[in-house]
C-alpha positions in Angstrom: 71.2 -163.7 -122.4 73.4 -166.4 -124.1 71.3 -169.3 -125.4 73.8 -171.1 -127.4 77.5 -171.3 -128.3 78.5 -173.5 -131.2 81.5 -174.2 -133.4 80.7 -172.6 -136.8 83.5 -174.0 -138.9 87.2 -173.2 -139.3 88.9 -170.3 -140.9 91.1 -170.7 -144.0 94.0 -170.6 -141.5 92.5 -173.5 -139.6 91.3 -171.6 -136.5 88.0 -172.7 -135.0 85.2 -170.1 -135.3 82.4 -170.0 -132.9 78.9 -168.5 -133.1 77.3 -167.0 -130.0 73.5 -166.6 -129.9 72.0 -163.9 -127.6 68.3 -163.8 -127.0 66.2 -161.4 -124.9 62.9 -159.6 -125.1 61.9 -161.3 -128.4 65.2 -160.4 -130.1 67.7 -163.0 -131.3 71.3 -161.9 -132.3 74.1 -164.2 -133.5 77.7 -163.0 -133.3 80.8 -164.7 -134.8 84.2 -164.8 -133.4 85.4 -164.4 -137.0 85.6 -160.6 -137.5 83.3 -159.9 -134.6 80.6 -160.2 -137.2 76.9 -159.7 -136.4 75.7 -162.5 -138.5 71.9 -162.2 -137.9 69.4 -160.1 -136.0 65.9 -161.6 -135.8 63.1 -159.2 -134.9 59.2 -159.2 -135.3 57.3 -157.0 -137.7 54.1 -155.2 -136.8 52.2 -158.5 -137.3 54.5 -160.5 -135.1 56.3 -162.3 -138.0 59.9 -162.8 -137.1 62.7 -162.4 -139.7 66.4 -161.7 -140.0 66.9 -158.0 -140.7 70.6 -157.9 -141.5 72.6 -158.9 -144.6 75.1 -161.7 -144.4 76.0 -165.3 -145.3 74.8 -168.6 -144.0 78.4 -170.1 -143.8 81.8 -168.9 -142.9 83.1 -169.5 -146.4 80.9 -166.6 -147.7 82.5 -164.1 -145.4 86.0 -165.2 -146.3 85.3 -165.3 -150.0 83.5 -161.9 -150.1 85.1 -159.7 -147.5 84.6 -156.4 -149.3 81.0 -155.6 -148.2 82.1 -155.9 -144.5 78.8 -157.6 -143.7 78.2 -157.1 -140.0 81.9 -156.7 -139.3 83.8 -155.2 -136.4 85.9 -152.6 -138.3 89.3 -151.4 -137.2 92.0 -150.4 -136.3 90.6 -147.3 -138.1 87.1 -147.2 -139.6 86.6 -145.4 -142.9 89.4 -143.8 -144.9 92.8 -142.4 -144.2 94.0 -140.3 -147.1 96.7 -141.7 -149.4 97.4 -144.4 -146.7 99.5 -141.9 -144.8 99.4 -140.0 -141.5 101.9 -138.3 -139.3 102.0 -138.6 -135.5 104.6 -137.1 -133.1 106.9 -136.2 -136.0 106.8 -139.6 -137.7 105.0 -140.6 -140.9 103.2 -143.9 -141.0 102.4 -145.7 -144.3 99.4 -148.0 -144.5 98.0 -150.3 -147.1 96.0 -148.5 -149.9 93.1 -150.9 -150.1 90.3 -148.4 -150.8 91.3 -146.8 -154.1 94.1 -144.4 -153.3 93.4 -144.6 -149.5 93.5 -146.9 -146.6 90.1 -148.2 -145.8 88.6 -149.9 -142.7 92.0 -150.9 -141.2 93.8 -152.1 -144.3 94.1 -155.3 -146.3 93.7 -157.5 -143.2 91.8 -155.4 -140.7 90.0 -156.5 -137.5 87.2 -158.0 -139.6 89.5 -160.7 -141.0 90.8 -162.1 -137.7 89.4 -164.7 -135.3 88.8 -163.1 -131.9 89.0 -164.6 -128.4 85.6 -164.8 -126.7 84.3 -165.2 -123.2 80.9 -164.9 -121.7 80.0 -161.7 -119.9 76.9 -160.5 -118.2 74.2 -160.5 -120.8 76.4 -161.3 -123.7 79.9 -162.0 -125.1 83.2 -160.1 -124.9 85.5 -160.5 -127.9 89.2 -159.5 -127.5 92.5 -159.6 -129.4 95.9 -158.0 -129.5 96.8 -156.0 -132.6 100.6 -156.1 -132.6 102.7 -153.0 -133.2 103.0 -152.4 -136.9 99.9 -154.4 -137.9 98.7 -153.0 -141.3 101.3 -150.2 -140.6 99.7 -148.8 -137.4 102.0 -148.0 -134.5 101.6 -149.4 -131.0 100.6 -152.7 -129.5 96.8 -152.4 -129.1 94.8 -154.5 -126.7 91.2 -154.2 -127.8 87.8 -155.6 -126.8 84.3 -155.5 -128.1 81.4 -156.5 -125.9 78.0 -157.4 -127.3 75.0 -157.5 -125.0 71.2 -157.4 -125.2 69.7 -155.1 -122.6 66.3 -155.7 -120.8 64.5 -154.3 -123.8 66.4 -156.4 -126.3 68.5 -153.5 -127.6 71.9 -154.6 -129.0 74.7 -152.8 -127.1 78.2 -152.6 -128.5 81.0 -151.4 -126.1 84.5 -151.0 -127.4 87.7 -150.5 -125.3 91.4 -150.3 -126.2 94.7 -149.5 -124.7 98.1 -149.0 -126.3 101.8 -149.0 -125.4 102.6 -146.3 -128.0 100.8 -143.4 -129.5 98.4 -144.6 -132.3 95.1 -143.8 -133.9 91.9 -145.7 -133.2 88.3 -145.5 -134.5 86.1 -148.7 -134.3 82.7 -149.4 -135.7 80.2 -152.1 -136.7 79.4 -152.5 -140.3 76.0 -154.2 -140.2 73.6 -153.6 -143.1 70.0 -153.3 -142.1 67.1 -154.5 -144.3 63.9 -154.1 -142.3 61.7 -155.7 -145.0 60.9 -153.0 -147.5 61.7 -149.5 -148.5 63.4 -147.5 -145.8 62.8 -144.0 -144.3 65.6 -142.5 -142.2 66.0 -139.7 -139.7 69.5 -138.4 -138.6 70.2 -135.9 -135.9 72.7 -134.0 -138.0 72.6 -130.6 -139.5 76.0 -130.9 -141.1 78.2 -133.4 -143.1 81.8 -133.5 -144.0 81.9 -132.8 -147.7 83.7 -135.5 -149.6 85.6 -135.8 -152.9 84.9 -138.5 -155.5 87.2 -140.9 -153.6 85.2 -140.5 -150.3 87.8 -138.3 -148.6 86.8 -135.1 -146.8 87.6 -131.9 -148.7 87.8 -129.9 -145.4 85.5 -128.4 -142.9 81.8 -129.2 -142.5 78.8 -128.1 -144.6 75.1 -127.7 -143.8 72.7 -130.3 -145.0 69.8 -127.9 -145.5 68.6 -127.9 -149.1 70.6 -131.0 -150.0 69.9 -134.7 -150.6 71.5 -135.4 -147.2 69.0 -133.5 -145.1 67.4 -136.2 -143.0 66.5 -134.0 -140.1 62.9 -134.9 -141.0 62.3 -138.6 -141.8 62.2 -139.3 -145.5 63.0 -142.1 -148.0 66.7 -143.2 -148.0 67.2 -144.4 -151.5 70.6 -145.5 -152.6 73.9 -144.0 -153.6 74.7 -142.6 -150.2 78.2 -143.0 -148.6 78.5 -139.9 -146.4 79.7 -138.9 -143.0 77.0 -137.1 -140.9 78.3 -134.8 -138.2 76.0 -135.6 -135.3 74.6 -132.6 -133.5 76.8 -131.5 -130.7 75.3 -131.3 -127.2 72.8 -134.0 -127.8 72.0 -135.7 -124.5 73.2 -139.3 -124.2 69.7 -140.6 -123.9 68.5 -139.0 -127.2 68.9 -141.0 -130.4 71.3 -140.2 -133.2 69.3 -141.8 -136.0 66.3 -144.0 -136.8 65.7 -146.3 -139.7 62.1 -147.4 -140.4 60.3 -149.6 -142.9 56.7 -148.5 -143.6 56.1 -151.9 -145.2 56.8 -154.0 -142.1 56.6 -151.4 -139.3 60.1 -152.4 -138.1 62.2 -149.6 -136.6 65.9 -149.5 -135.6 67.0 -146.6 -133.3 70.6 -145.7 -132.8 72.3 -144.1 -129.8 76.0 -143.5 -129.7 78.9 -141.7 -128.0 80.6 -141.2 -131.4 80.7 -137.8 -133.2 79.9 -139.1 -136.6 77.6 -141.5 -138.5 78.6 -142.9 -141.8 75.5 -143.8 -143.8 76.2 -146.3 -146.5 73.3 -147.2 -148.8 75.0 -148.6 -152.0 73.3 -149.1 -155.3 74.4 -152.8 -155.4 73.1 -153.9 -152.0 69.6 -153.9 -150.5 70.5 -152.6 -147.1 71.6 -149.5 -145.1 74.7 -149.4 -142.9 74.6 -147.0 -140.0 78.3 -146.8 -138.9 78.9 -144.9 -135.7 82.5 -143.6 -135.8 84.9 -140.7 -135.9 85.2 -138.7 -139.1 87.1 -140.0 -142.2 90.8 -139.0 -142.4 90.8 -137.5 -138.8 94.5 -138.4 -138.3 95.2 -135.8 -141.1 92.6 -133.3 -140.1 93.5 -131.4 -136.9 90.2 -129.6 -137.0 88.3 -132.9 -136.6 87.8 -134.6 -133.3 91.0 -136.4 -132.4 91.4 -140.2 -132.8 94.8 -140.3 -131.1 95.2 -142.8 -128.3 98.3 -142.6 -126.0 99.7 -144.9 -123.4 97.9 -144.6 -120.1 94.6 -143.6 -121.8 91.6 -145.8 -122.5 89.7 -145.7 -125.8 86.0 -146.2 -125.1 83.0 -146.1 -127.5 79.4 -147.2 -127.0 76.6 -147.7 -129.5 73.2 -149.1 -129.0 70.7 -150.4 -131.6 67.1 -150.5 -130.3 64.4 -152.5 -132.1 60.7 -151.7 -132.3 57.6 -151.6 -134.5 55.1 -148.9 -135.5 51.5 -149.7 -136.1 50.0 -149.4 -139.6 49.0 -145.8 -140.4 45.4 -145.3 -141.1 44.8 -145.2 -144.9 48.2 -146.7 -145.7 
């Protein structure tokens, strides 16, 4: 339910930025029209104390001055990396900005996270939309894209993306919120495999089992830091079964993730006290025909859904 809409400053280009507040079932979420950013998510701990559990800034200037962490951002036109900033489609090679080392990262130098989106109220939330023109950041096709943020009856944050194009292109959207639930984190991921990556974060080819590696989170365990890996979510998982869970034994807070996407990029960097759970297609899919396709053609509709549920667990006896 929308409880407030307010002007939240102006972008460096002079465009008004608004902040939408959604509140339901004891959960409060604030969304910015700048970058589609999830600026805050307030949830109670096991003692009922409410706190913001995502990383971000208190003012628009912070997001503009420090875009590189992608705090809470709506990432596109292509989440993650495209190798060497190049991909071929229908016999033509497209060149993208190399803004992530040697690769294109999260849509390029001025991806979706750096634009002010149009916004309108929808049932239970807010729908953001924009048109990405043909050639923006090197991507082909005029892309009409929307992202709808709602809270369901249990207070879960639901993200629904849609896009259509007038020419063949590639699309993979995600949300880049970092979760900090108030203490050390444990994580579970429904993934028996990952896409092995080289030192630049690009897939080396194929998939590899997680068994016996530091990336085996099929049983909940401490997350730690230094993770920036794409988990191949188990195929055939029913839509009503979660893909991942993040839990803080300190506060009892729990975030559960459901998604239609085939992959989950887990990013737990050494320099930030938070864990990003990015539901998306695999890195470099436009150059990997063995990966699930990210090609969108005229007449088709790109759709992606992710839901973040919030809960608490009681204190374990003896803990």
